[in-house]
Phi, psi and omega in degrees: 000127182264138178244171180301333182273008183063023175269118183214160176269125174242158178238151183266193182298318181301312181295320178300315180290321177300314179293320179296320176297313181296317184286316184271338186074007178279142171273106183279138180301129179304321181296318178294319180296317178298320179293322176296320180296319180296318181292323177295324176295320177297315179302314180298316180297318178297313182300319188263331185231003186087176183299122180247350180240154175300144179305321180298323178290323178293318177300319179294320176294323179295321181294322176299314181296313178300323181297328175276312191292316183298311178291328179297318177298310180295319182279326190243333183261314185296319182301337179270005182265157175278175188300317182297316179295320178298321181295318180296316180296317184295325179295316180295315181295330177298316179295318177300308183298329182294338181266343185288334185294345178269354181262091185301320181295325175295314178301317179294315180298313183295315180294325174297320179292328183276346190310311184296318179293325178285336175300324182289339181235028185296332177290346178243012183254132182231174177291128180275124179292340183275310185261352180062032178235156174281079187214005181267113184264123179270158180108170184073200182291313182222151172302149183224121173277110185291341179295323178080013180257356185241157182292348185285359183291000000 
């Protein structure tokens, strides 16, 4: 609650995850929760003290968080939205995805995670023109980019 004096209650990462778990009933992966907490600490350190960790370490942590967050949004948040909300989220995610192609550590991590699942559909998997990865699975209703960084998903 915000007041005129800008005195408000905010919650940190622990409270956010507790609320998310309580509201959704989902068991969030410990590894993902830890990655978000590490990245939040990096963000706070950067905000208050300047960069305190090597850029490569921050990028690796960011890749871990994105690897959890992108599928989480698609699988658990978007399905519960109405059409207008889905359109808003898709517009925002398009902007996010357009920037992900330059984060090499994310692309590597995500493709390594997807490797086993793509092996099962390798005869239907082609080069995705949006994300520039061998991750576009043909068949079903619509082609689906398993990488999740392109609008083609």
